[in-house]
Biopython code that builds the backbone (N, CA, C, O; Angstrom):
import numpy as np
from Bio.PDB.StructureBuilder import StructureBuilder

atoms = [
    (1, "GLN", "N", (9.015, 6.826, -24.544)),
    (1, "GLN", "CA", (8.639, 7.212, -23.213)),
    (1, "GLN", "C", (9.789, 6.896, -22.271)),
    (1, "GLN", "O", (10.384, 5.821, -22.342)),
    (2, "LYS", "N", (10.097, 7.839, -21.390)),
    (2, "LYS", "CA", (11.169, 7.642, -20.431)),
    (2, "LYS", "C", (10.656, 7.875, -19.027)),
    (2, "LYS", "O", (9.776, 8.705, -18.802)),
    (3, "ILE", "N", (11.209, 7.144, -18.094)),
    (3, "ILE", "CA", (10.897, 7.314, -16.676)),
    (3, "ILE", "C", (12.192, 7.687, -15.985)),
    (3, "ILE", "O", (13.217, 7.038, -16.193)),
    (4, "SER", "N", (12.157, 8.726, -15.167)),
    (4, "SER", "CA", (13.350, 9.162, -14.450)),
    (4, "SER", "C", (13.181, 8.896, -12.970)),
    (4, "SER", "O", (12.095, 9.068, -12.417)),
    (5, "PHE", "N", (14.263, 8.475, -12.328)),
    (5, "PHE", "CA", (14.284, 8.241, -10.898)),
    (5, "PHE", "C", (15.458, 8.989, -10.312)),
    (5, "PHE", "O", (16.513, 9.085, -10.939)),
    (6, "GLN", "N", (15.289, 9.515, -9.123)),
    (6, "GLN", "CA", (16.384, 10.163, -8.422)),
    (6, "GLN", "C", (16.551, 9.451, -7.091)),
    (6, "GLN", "O", (15.587, 9.278, -6.346)),
    (7, "ALA", "N", (17.761, 9.045, -6.801)),
    (7, "ALA", "CA", (18.034, 8.328, -5.558)),
    (7, "ALA", "C", (19.223, 8.974, -4.877)),
    (7, "ALA", "O", (19.943, 9.772, -5.478)),
    (8, "SER", "N", (19.424, 8.617, -3.606)),
    (8, "SER", "CA", (20.559, 9.167, -2.886)),
    (8, "SER", "C", (21.873, 8.681, -3.495)),
    (8, "SER", "O", (22.896, 9.357, -3.391)),
    (9, "ASN", "N", (21.845, 7.525, -4.120)),
    (9, "ASN", "CA", (23.005, 6.998, -4.836)),
    (9, "ASN", "C", (22.547, 6.758, -6.263)),
    (9, "ASN", "O", (22.089, 5.659, -6.577)),
    (10, "PRO", "N", (22.656, 7.752, -7.140)),
    (10, "PRO", "CA", (22.103, 7.628, -8.489)),
    (10, "PRO", "C", (22.601, 6.414, -9.250)),
    (10, "PRO", "O", (21.899, 5.937, -10.142)),
    (11, "GLY", "N", (23.772, 5.895, -8.943)),
    (11, "GLY", "CA", (24.295, 4.747, -9.670)),
    (11, "GLY", "C", (23.757, 3.423, -9.186)),
    (11, "GLY", "O", (24.054, 2.387, -9.781)),
    (12, "GLN", "N", (22.965, 3.424, -8.112)),
    (12, "GLN", "CA", (22.546, 2.148, -7.554)),
    (12, "GLN", "C", (21.665, 1.348, -8.506)),
    (12, "GLN", "O", (21.663, 0.120, -8.430)),
    (13, "PHE", "N", (20.916, 1.995, -9.400)),
    (13, "PHE", "CA", (20.061, 1.266, -10.321)),
    (13, "PHE", "C", (20.841, 0.746, -11.524)),
    (13, "PHE", "O", (20.423, -0.222, -12.158)),
    (14, "GLU", "N", (21.950, 1.368, -11.839)),
    (14, "GLU", "CA", (22.707, 0.981, -13.026)),
    (14, "GLU", "C", (23.397, -0.359, -12.867)),
    (14, "GLU", "O", (23.651, -1.033, -13.865)),
    (15, "ASN", "N", (23.709, -0.769, -11.642)),
    (15, "ASN", "CA", (24.469, -1.981, -11.423)),
    (15, "ASN", "C", (23.611, -3.187, -11.085)),
    (15, "ASN", "O", (24.135, -4.281, -10.873)),
    (16, "ASP", "N", (22.306, -3.001, -11.032)),
    (16, "ASP", "CA", (21.437, -4.133, -10.718)),
    (16, "ASP", "C", (21.518, -5.156, -11.836)),
    (16, "ASP", "O", (21.360, -4.817, -13.009)),
    (17, "GLY", "N", (21.767, -6.416, -11.472)),
    (17, "GLY", "CA", (21.884, -7.473, -12.471)),
    (17, "GLY", "C", (20.558, -7.827, -13.104)),
    (17, "GLY", "O", (20.497, -8.112, -14.300)),
    (18, "ASP", "N", (19.492, -7.811, -12.318)),
    (18, "ASP", "CA", (18.172, -8.155, -12.838)),
    (18, "ASP", "C", (17.467, -6.894, -13.314)),
    (18, "ASP", "O", (17.562, -5.842, -12.682)),
    (19, "VAL", "N", (16.769, -7.006, -14.419)),
    (19, "VAL", "CA", (15.980, -5.877, -14.911)),
    (19, "VAL", "C", (14.640, -5.942, -14.189)),
    (19, "VAL", "O", (13.809, -6.799, -14.488)),
    (20, "LEU", "N", (14.431, -5.029, -13.234)),
    (20, "LEU", "CA", (13.215, -5.064, -12.444)),
    (20, "LEU", "C", (12.116, -4.175, -13.018)),
    (20, "LEU", "O", (10.937, -4.521, -12.943)),
    (21, "TRP", "N", (12.491, -3.033, -13.592)),
    (21, "TRP", "CA", (11.509, -2.122, -14.179)),
    (21, "TRP", "C", (11.349, -2.487, -15.648)),
    (21, "TRP", "O", (12.330, -2.579, -16.385)),
    (22, "GLN", "N", (10.102, -2.694, -16.067)),
    (22, "GLN", "CA", (9.831, -3.070, -17.452)),
    (22, "GLN", "C", (8.614, -2.318, -17.953)),
    (22, "GLN", "O", (7.761, -1.894, -17.172)),
    (23, "ARG", "N", (8.546, -2.158, -19.264)),
    (23, "ARG", "CA", (7.350, -1.585, -19.862)),
    (23, "ARG", "C", (6.245, -2.627, -19.767)),
    (23, "ARG", "O", (6.467, -3.803, -20.056)),
    (24, "GLY", "N", (5.062, -2.199, -19.364)),
    (24, "GLY", "CA", (3.941, -3.122, -19.212)),
    (24, "GLY", "C", (3.335, -3.522, -20.541)),
    (24, "GLY", "O", (3.609, -2.905, -21.571)),
    (25, "HIS", "N", (2.510, -4.556, -20.514)),
    (25, "HIS", "CA", (1.821, -5.022, -21.719)),
    (25, "HIS", "C", (0.681, -4.094, -22.097)),
    (25, "HIS", "O", (0.295, -4.024, -23.264)),
    (26, "VAL", "N", (0.144, -3.388, -21.127)),
    (26, "VAL", "CA", (-0.924, -2.425, -21.375)),
    (26, "VAL", "C", (-0.266, -1.087, -21.672)),
    (26, "VAL", "O", (0.697, -0.722, -20.996)),
    (27, "PRO", "N", (-0.752, -0.343, -22.658)),
    (27, "PRO", "CA", (-0.131, 0.945, -22.987)),
    (27, "PRO", "C", (-0.013, 1.861, -21.775)),
    (27, "PRO", "O", (-0.892, 1.885, -20.913)),
    (28, "GLU", "N", (1.087, 2.616, -21.718)),
    (28, "GLU", "CA", (1.363, 3.603, -20.682)),
    (28, "GLU", "C", (1.466, 2.988, -19.294)),
    (28, "GLU", "O", (1.057, 3.614, -18.316)),
    (29, "THR", "N", (2.005, 1.773, -19.184)),
    (29, "THR", "CA", (2.205, 1.150, -17.880)),
    (29, "THR", "C", (3.657, 0.737, -17.714)),
    (29, "THR", "O", (4.365, 0.470, -18.684)),
    (30, "THR", "N", (4.075, 0.693, -16.468)),
    (30, "THR", "CA", (5.407, 0.225, -16.103)),
    (30, "THR", "C", (5.228, -0.845, -15.037)),
    (30, "THR", "O", (4.386, -0.707, -14.149)),
    (31, "VAL", "N", (6.006, -1.896, -15.122)),
    (31, "VAL", "CA", (5.915, -3.004, -14.179)),
    (31, "VAL", "C", (7.217, -3.091, -13.403)),
    (31, "VAL", "O", (8.302, -2.990, -13.976)),
    (32, "TYR", "N", (7.100, -3.278, -12.101)),
    (32, "TYR", "CA", (8.264, -3.485, -11.248)),
    (32, "TYR", "C", (8.039, -4.773, -10.482)),
    (32, "TYR", "O", (7.020, -4.927, -9.809)),
    (33, "HIS", "N", (8.972, -5.691, -10.575)),
    (33, "HIS", "CA", (8.864, -6.970, -9.888)),
    (33, "HIS", "C", (9.643, -6.885, -8.575)),
    (33, "HIS", "O", (10.829, -7.207, -8.520)),
    (34, "GLY", "N", (8.967, -6.454, -7.545)),
    (34, "GLY", "CA", (9.588, -6.274, -6.242)),
    (34, "GLY", "C", (8.776, -5.296, -5.419)),
    (34, "GLY", "O", (7.641, -4.974, -5.771)),
    (35, "ARG", "N", (9.347, -4.826, -4.332)),
    (35, "ARG", "CA", (8.672, -3.877, -3.447)),
    (35, "ARG", "C", (9.144, -2.468, -3.746)),
    (35, "ARG", "O", (10.310, -2.246, -4.072)),
    (36, "VAL", "N", (8.229, -1.520, -3.631)),
    (36, "VAL", "CA", (8.535, -0.117, -3.877)),
    (36, "VAL", "C", (8.279, 0.667, -2.593)),
    (36, "VAL", "O", (7.222, 0.532, -1.977)),
    (37, "GLY", "N", (9.247, 1.482, -2.196)),
    (37, "GLY", "CA", (9.098, 2.317, -1.021)),
    (37, "GLY", "C", (9.252, 3.777, -1.382)),
    (37, "GLY", "O", (10.187, 4.154, -2.088)),
    (38, "ILE", "N", (8.340, 4.599, -0.902)),
    (38, "ILE", "CA", (8.424, 6.043, -1.073)),
    (38, "ILE", "C", (8.635, 6.630, 0.314)),
    (38, "ILE", "O", (7.804, 6.445, 1.202)),
    (39, "ASN", "N", (9.732, 7.329, 0.501)),
    (39, "ASN", "CA", (10.172, 7.868, 1.789)),
    (39, "ASN", "C", (10.514, 6.765, 2.792)),
    (39, "ASN", "O", (10.450, 6.985, 4.002)),
    (40, "THR", "N", (10.870, 5.608, 2.305)),
    (40, "THR", "CA", (11.356, 4.520, 3.154)),
    (40, "THR", "C", (12.282, 3.645, 2.315)),
    (40, "THR", "O", (12.044, 3.438, 1.125)),
    (41, "ASP", "N", (13.325, 3.140, 2.934)),
    (41, "ASP", "CA", (14.221, 2.241, 2.211)),
    (41, "ASP", "C", (13.990, 0.790, 2.630)),
    (41, "ASP", "O", (14.782, -0.089, 2.291)),
    (42, "ALA", "N", (12.899, 0.538, 3.372)),
    (42, "ALA", "CA", (12.603, -0.823, 3.814)),
    (42, "ALA", "C", (11.118, -1.141, 3.632)),
    (42, "ALA", "O", (10.429, -1.398, 4.620)),
    (43, "PRO", "N", (10.606, -1.130, 2.398)),
    (43, "PRO", "CA", (9.188, -1.455, 2.217)),
    (43, "PRO", "C", (8.933, -2.923, 2.540)),
    (43, "PRO", "O", (9.685, -3.799, 2.112)),
    (44, "ASP", "N", (7.876, -3.185, 3.292)),
    (44, "ASP", "CA", (7.545, -4.562, 3.645)),
    (44, "ASP", "C", (6.276, -5.048, 2.950)),
    (44, "ASP", "O", (5.755, -6.116, 3.274)),
    (45, "GLU", "N", (5.788, -4.269, 2.004)),
    (45, "GLU", "CA", (4.643, -4.631, 1.166)),
    (45, "GLU", "C", (4.972, -4.240, -0.271)),
    (45, "GLU", "O", (6.024, -3.656, -0.530)),
    (46, "ALA", "N", (4.088, -4.555, -1.194)),
    (46, "ALA", "CA", (4.324, -4.235, -2.599)),
    (46, "ALA", "C", (4.559, -2.741, -2.798)),
    (46, "ALA", "O", (5.419, -2.352, -3.588)),
    (47, "LEU", "N", (3.799, -1.898, -2.087)),
    (47, "LEU", "CA", (3.984, -0.449, -2.149)),
    (47, "LEU", "C", (3.806, 0.110, -0.754)),
    (47, "LEU", "O", (2.780, -0.119, -0.114)),
    (48, "VAL", "N", (4.805, 0.844, -0.278)),
    (48, "VAL", "CA", (4.731, 1.494, 1.029)),
    (48, "VAL", "C", (4.999, 2.976, 0.812)),
    (48, "VAL", "O", (6.048, 3.354, 0.290)),
    (49, "VAL", "N", (4.055, 3.804, 1.209)),
    (49, "VAL", "CA", (4.196, 5.250, 1.113)),
    (49, "VAL", "C", (4.233, 5.802, 2.528)),
    (49, "VAL", "O", (3.244, 5.705, 3.255)),
    (50, "CYS", "N", (5.352, 6.375, 2.925)),
    (50, "CYS", "CA", (5.469, 7.019, 4.232)),
    (50, "CYS", "C", (5.281, 8.509, 4.013)),
    (50, "CYS", "O", (6.225, 9.221, 3.670)),
    (51, "GLY", "N", (4.081, 8.964, 4.209)),
    (51, "GLY", "CA", (3.742, 10.354, 3.971)),
    (51, "GLY", "C", (2.371, 10.422, 3.325)),
    (51, "GLY", "O", (1.680, 9.409, 3.220)),
    (52, "ASN", "N", (1.982, 11.582, 2.903)),
    (52, "ASN", "CA", (0.683, 11.770, 2.276)),
    (52, "ASN", "C", (0.740, 11.329, 0.825)),
    (52, "ASN", "O", (1.785, 11.405, 0.178)),
    (53, "ALA", "N", (-0.384, 10.873, 0.329)),
    (53, "ALA", "CA", (-0.506, 10.503, -1.081)),
    (53, "ALA", "C", (-1.688, 11.261, -1.670)),
    (53, "ALA", "O", (-2.734, 11.377, -1.033)),
    (54, "LYS", "N", (-1.527, 11.769, -2.862)),
    (54, "LYS", "CA", (-2.610, 12.475, -3.543)),
    (54, "LYS", "C", (-3.008, 11.626, -4.743)),
    (54, "LYS", "O", (-2.163, 11.252, -5.557)),
    (55, "VAL", "N", (-4.277, 11.329, -4.846)),
    (55, "VAL", "CA", (-4.787, 10.524, -5.944)),
    (55, "VAL", "C", (-5.687, 11.407, -6.787)),
    (55, "VAL", "O", (-6.665, 11.965, -6.290)),
    (56, "MET", "N", (-5.361, 11.531, -8.041)),
    (56, "MET", "CA", (-6.176, 12.319, -8.966)),
    (56, "MET", "C", (-6.964, 11.332, -9.818)),
    (56, "MET", "O", (-6.612, 11.077, -10.969)),
    (57, "GLY", "N", (-8.005, 10.792, -9.262)),
    (57, "GLY", "CA", (-8.804, 9.774, -9.932)),
    (57, "GLY", "C", (-9.383, 8.842, -8.893)),
    (57, "GLY", "O", (-9.455, 9.180, -7.712)),
    (58, "ARG", "N", (-9.794, 7.676, -9.331)),
    (58, "ARG", "CA", (-10.430, 6.720, -8.432)),
    (58, "ARG", "C", (-9.432, 5.694, -7.924)),
    (58, "ARG", "O", (-8.463, 5.364, -8.607)),
    (59, "VAL", "N", (-9.675, 5.196, -6.726)),
    (59, "VAL", "CA", (-8.891, 4.103, -6.158)),
    (59, "VAL", "C", (-9.822, 2.904, -6.082)),
    (59, "VAL", "O", (-10.843, 2.943, -5.396)),
    (60, "MET", "N", (-9.466, 1.844, -6.787)),
    (60, "MET", "CA", (-10.262, 0.611, -6.734)),
    (60, "MET", "C", (-9.669, -0.285, -5.665)),
    (60, "MET", "O", (-8.450, -0.416, -5.561)),
    (61, "HIS", "N", (-10.511, -0.889, -4.888)),
    (61, "HIS", "CA", (-10.098, -1.757, -3.789)),
    (61, "HIS", "C", (-11.053, -2.949, -3.785)),
    (61, "HIS", "O", (-12.222, -2.799, -4.141)),
    (62, "PRO", "N", (-10.574, -4.131, -3.389)),
    (62, "PRO", "CA", (-11.479, -5.284, -3.380)),
    (62, "PRO", "C", (-12.755, -5.051, -2.578)),
    (62, "PRO", "O", (-13.759, -5.724, -2.814)),
    (63, "SER", "N", (-12.732, -4.111, -1.637)),
    (63, "SER", "CA", (-13.919, -3.823, -0.846)),
    (63, "SER", "C", (-14.832, -2.810, -1.526)),
    (63, "SER", "O", (-15.904, -2.503, -1.004)),
    (64, "ASP", "N", (-14.436, -2.295, -2.659)),
    (64, "ASP", "CA", (-15.193, -1.293, -3.391)),
    (64, "ASP", "C", (-16.473, -1.926, -3.950)),
    (64, "ASP", "O", (-16.429, -3.006, -4.539)),
    (65, "SER", "N", (-17.604, -1.251, -3.764)),
    (65, "SER", "CA", (-18.879, -1.799, -4.243)),
    (65, "SER", "C", (-18.902, -1.975, -5.756)),
    (65, "SER", "O", (-19.679, -2.782, -6.266)),
    (66, "ARG", "N", (-18.069, -1.238, -6.486)),
    (66, "ARG", "CA", (-18.036, -1.396, -7.937)),
    (66, "ARG", "C", (-17.470, -2.749, -8.352)),
    (66, "ARG", "O", (-17.612, -3.145, -9.508)),
    (67, "ALA", "N", (-16.825, -3.469, -7.419)),
    (67, "ALA", "CA", (-16.235, -4.769, -7.728)),
    (67, "ALA", "C", (-17.109, -5.917, -7.223)),
    (67, "ALA", "O", (-16.682, -7.071, -7.247)),
    (68, "LYS", "N", (-18.321, -5.616, -6.769)),
    (68, "LYS", "CA", (-19.174, -6.638, -6.148)),
    (68, "LYS", "C", (-20.509, -6.764, -6.855)),
    (68, "LYS", "O", (-20.940, -5.876, -7.590)),
    (69, "GLN", "N", (-21.141, -7.882, -6.611)),
    (69, "GLN", "CA", (-22.504, -8.084, -7.091)),
    (69, "GLN", "C", (-23.288, -8.805, -6.007)),
    (69, "GLN", "O", (-22.702, -9.256, -5.023)),
    (70, "ASN", "N", (-24.598, -8.922, -6.167)),
    (70, "ASN", "CA", (-25.475, -9.582, -5.200)),
    (70, "ASN", "C", (-25.337, -8.979, -3.795)),
    (70, "ASN", "O", (-25.316, -9.710, -2.805)),
    (71, "ILE", "N", (-25.244, -7.659, -3.711)),
    (71, "ILE", "CA", (-25.157, -6.975, -2.421)),
    (71, "ILE", "C", (-26.555, -6.955, -1.805)),
    (71, "ILE", "O", (-27.517, -6.544, -2.452)),
    (72, "ARG", "N", (-26.664, -7.403, -0.546)),
    (72, "ARG", "CA", (-27.966, -7.472, 0.104)),
    (72, "ARG", "C", (-27.833, -7.149, 1.595)),
    (72, "ARG", "O", (-26.761, -7.286, 2.185)),
    (73, "GLU", "N", (-28.920, -6.730, 2.171)),
    (73, "GLU", "CA", (-28.971, -6.415, 3.598)),
    (73, "GLU", "C", (-28.809, -7.690, 4.423)),
    (73, "GLU", "O", (-29.134, -8.785, 3.965)),
    (74, "VAL", "N", (-28.297, -7.528, 5.654)),
    (74, "VAL", "CA", (-28.143, -8.660, 6.565)),
    (74, "VAL", "C", (-28.999, -8.418, 7.810)),
    (74, "VAL", "O", (-29.472, -7.306, 8.047)),
    (75, "ASP", "N", (-29.185, -9.463, 8.591)),
    (75, "ASP", "CA", (-29.934, -9.377, 9.837)),
    (75, "ASP", "C", (-29.077, -8.614, 10.847)),
    (75, "ASP", "O", (-28.088, -9.154, 11.343)),
    (76, "THR", "N", (-29.440, -7.371, 11.159)),
    (76, "THR", "CA", (-28.610, -6.542, 12.038)),
    (76, "THR", "C", (-28.537, -7.095, 13.453)),
    (76, "THR", "O", (-27.498, -6.976, 14.103)),
    (77, "ASN", "N", (-29.607, -7.692, 13.942)),
    (77, "ASN", "CA", (-29.570, -8.264, 15.295)),
    (77, "ASN", "C", (-28.523, -9.378, 15.373)),
    (77, "ASN", "O", (-27.759, -9.452, 16.336)),
    (78, "GLU", "N", (-28.494, -10.232, 14.370)),
    (78, "GLU", "CA", (-27.510, -11.317, 14.345)),
    (78, "GLU", "C", (-26.091, -10.751, 14.248)),
    (78, "GLU", "O", (-25.179, -11.246, 14.910)),
    (79, "GLN", "N", (-25.906, -9.732, 13.438)),
    (79, "GLN", "CA", (-24.571, -9.149, 13.282)),
    (79, "GLN", "C", (-24.119, -8.465, 14.569)),
    (79, "GLN", "O", (-22.945, -8.564, 14.927)),
    (80, "LEU", "N", (-25.016, -7.774, 15.275)),
    (80, "LEU", "CA", (-24.665, -7.157, 16.558)),
    (80, "LEU", "C", (-24.300, -8.222, 17.588)),
    (80, "LEU", "O", (-23.381, -8.017, 18.381)),
    (81, "ARG", "N", (-24.999, -9.350, 17.592)),
    (81, "ARG", "CA", (-24.667, -10.448, 18.497)),
    (81, "ARG", "C", (-23.258, -10.953, 18.202)),
    (81, "ARG", "O", (-22.494, -11.238, 19.125)),
    (82, "ARG", "N", (-22.914, -11.065, 16.927)),
    (82, "ARG", "CA", (-21.578, -11.534, 16.555)),
    (82, "ARG", "C", (-20.506, -10.518, 16.945)),
    (82, "ARG", "O", (-19.408, -10.899, 17.350)),
    (83, "ILE", "N", (-20.820, -9.234, 16.824)),
    (83, "ILE", "CA", (-19.852, -8.189, 17.194)),
    (83, "ILE", "C", (-19.551, -8.243, 18.689)),
    (83, "ILE", "O", (-18.408, -8.034, 19.095)),
    (84, "THR", "N", (-20.557, -8.518, 19.507)),
    (84, "THR", "CA", (-20.312, -8.577, 20.949)),
    (84, "THR", "C", (-19.383, -9.720, 21.327)),
    (84, "THR", "O", (-18.848, -9.732, 22.435)),
    (85, "GLN", "N", (-19.181, -10.672, 20.441)),
    (85, "GLN", "CA", (-18.276, -11.789, 20.697)),
    (85, "GLN", "C", (-16.849, -11.496, 20.234)),
    (85, "GLN", "O", (-15.943, -12.298, 20.460)),
    (86, "MET", "N", (-16.651, -10.351, 19.587)),
    (86, "MET", "CA", (-15.313, -10.007, 19.100)),
    (86, "MET", "C", (-14.411, -9.559, 20.244)),
    (86, "MET", "O", (-14.879, -9.017, 21.245)),
    (87, "ARG", "N", (-13.136, -9.789, 20.086)),
    (87, "ARG", "CA", (-12.133, -9.317, 21.043)),
    (87, "ARG", "C", (-11.689, -7.921, 20.593)),
    (87, "ARG", "O", (-11.081, -7.782, 19.532)),
    (88, "LEU", "N", (-11.981, -6.906, 21.374)),
    (88, "LEU", "CA", (-11.593, -5.540, 21.056)),
    (88, "LEU", "C", (-10.372, -5.174, 21.884)),
    (88, "LEU", "O", (-10.313, -5.499, 23.070)),
    (89, "VAL", "N", (-9.401, -4.504, 21.282)),
    (89, "VAL", "CA", (-8.164, -4.171, 21.978)),
    (89, "VAL", "C", (-7.775, -2.721, 21.704)),
    (89, "VAL", "O", (-8.222, -2.110, 20.734)),
    (90, "GLU", "N", (-6.933, -2.192, 22.581)),
    (90, "GLU", "CA", (-6.238, -0.929, 22.365)),
    (90, "GLU", "C", (-4.762, -1.259, 22.347)),
    (90, "GLU", "O", (-4.349, -2.271, 22.912)),
    (91, "TYR", "N", (-3.964, -0.429, 21.714)),
    (91, "TYR", "CA", (-2.529, -0.714, 21.641)),
    (91, "TYR", "C", (-1.742, 0.564, 21.419)),
    (91, "TYR", "O", (-2.287, 1.595, 21.026)),
    (92, "ASP", "N", (-0.444, 0.469, 21.681)),
    (92, "ASP", "CA", (0.519, 1.523, 21.363)),
    (92, "ASP", "C", (1.499, 0.943, 20.357)),
    (92, "ASP", "O", (1.872, -0.227, 20.447)),
    (93, "TYR", "N", (1.914, 1.760, 19.402)),
    (93, "TYR", "CA", (2.951, 1.309, 18.476)),
    (93, "TYR", "C", (4.282, 1.191, 19.201)),
    (93, "TYR", "O", (4.565, 1.966, 20.114)),
    (94, "LYS", "N", (5.093, 0.231, 18.801)),
    (94, "LYS", "CA", (6.446, 0.131, 19.333)),
    (94, "LYS", "C", (7.218, 1.356, 18.869)),
    (94, "LYS", "O", (7.071, 1.765, 17.717)),
    (95, "PRO", "N", (8.043, 1.961, 19.737)),
    (95, "PRO", "CA", (8.753, 3.200, 19.380)),
    (95, "PRO", "C", (9.585, 3.069, 18.108)),
    (95, "PRO", "O", (9.620, 4.004, 17.308)),
    (96, "GLU", "N", (10.253, 1.937, 17.897)),
    (96, "GLU", "CA", (11.100, 1.793, 16.704)),
    (96, "GLU", "C", (10.258, 1.760, 15.432)),
    (96, "GLU", "O", (10.693, 2.261, 14.395)),
    (97, "PHE", "N", (9.059, 1.177, 15.492)),
    (97, "PHE", "CA", (8.166, 1.171, 14.340)),
    (97, "PHE", "C", (7.626, 2.570, 14.084)),
    (97, "PHE", "O", (7.619, 3.040, 12.946)),
    (98, "ALA", "N", (7.173, 3.236, 15.144)),
    (98, "ALA", "CA", (6.600, 4.574, 15.003)),
    (98, "ALA", "C", (7.606, 5.547, 14.408)),
    (98, "ALA", "O", (7.246, 6.368, 13.564)),
    (99, "SER", "N", (8.877, 5.464, 14.842)),
    (99, "SER", "CA", (9.862, 6.421, 14.322)),
    (99, "SER", "C", (10.151, 6.169, 12.853)),
    (99, "SER", "O", (10.310, 7.122, 12.090)),
    (100, "VAL", "N", (10.222, 4.918, 12.439)),
    (100, "VAL", "CA", (10.483, 4.601, 11.024)),
    (100, "VAL", "C", (9.309, 5.037, 10.153)),
    (100, "VAL", "O", (9.510, 5.516, 9.037)),
    (101, "MET", "N", (8.081, 4.874, 10.655)),
    (101, "MET", "CA", (6.892, 5.184, 9.877)),
    (101, "MET", "C", (6.465, 6.649, 10.013)),
    (101, "MET", "O", (5.510, 7.074, 9.362)),
    (102, "GLY", "N", (7.154, 7.416, 10.842)),
    (102, "GLY", "CA", (6.824, 8.831, 11.008)),
    (102, "GLY", "C", (5.557, 9.059, 11.819)),
    (102, "GLY", "O", (4.889, 10.079, 11.652)),
    (103, "ILE", "N", (5.223, 8.120, 12.694)),
    (103, "ILE", "CA", (4.029, 8.237, 13.530)),
    (103, "ILE", "C", (4.418, 8.975, 14.804)),
    (103, "ILE", "O", (5.312, 8.542, 15.532)),
    (104, "LYS", "N", (3.748, 10.082, 15.069)),
    (104, "LYS", "CA", (4.090, 10.883, 16.239)),
    (104, "LYS", "C", (3.221, 10.516, 17.442)),
    (104, "LYS", "O", (3.718, 10.465, 18.567)),
    (105, "ASP", "N", (1.930, 10.258, 17.218)),
    (105, "ASP", "CA", (1.024, 9.913, 18.297)),
    (105, "ASP", "C", (0.879, 8.388, 18.318)),
    (105, "ASP", "O", (0.073, 7.823, 17.579)),
    (106, "THR", "N", (1.658, 7.740, 19.161)),
    (106, "THR", "CA", (1.689, 6.280, 19.161)),
    (106, "THR", "C", (0.543, 5.669, 19.907)),
    (106, "THR", "O", (0.442, 4.445, 19.989)),
]
sb = StructureBuilder()
sb.init_structure("model")
sb.init_model(0)
sb.init_chain("A")
sb.init_seg("    ")
for serial, (resi, resn, name, xyz) in enumerate(atoms, 1):
    if name == "N":
        sb.init_residue(resn, " ", resi, " ")
    sb.init_atom(name, np.array(xyz, "f"), 0.0, 1.0, " ", f" {name:<3s}", serial, name[0])
structure = sb.get_structure()
């Protein structure tokens, strides 16, 4: 199995001293020890995608009900009382952040 990458400087991966991309322990997986950016050269999280992403399958998230048990209803009156104590804000993105992230409506 081979994985191909295309970069603006194709030789940039050849000179890396550390082997960051590795075959995973689970079949058909690849592991990268670092941050990955798609359409950005400055990812600040494990994976940053600047643009649309298409997922052909399911996305599991810690908030996904499939990862939980003992799900039960709560007292809505108590929860509404707690919400009224929250600090709600509006904001504008900083222009330098918006331009890097491709956000047009700040």
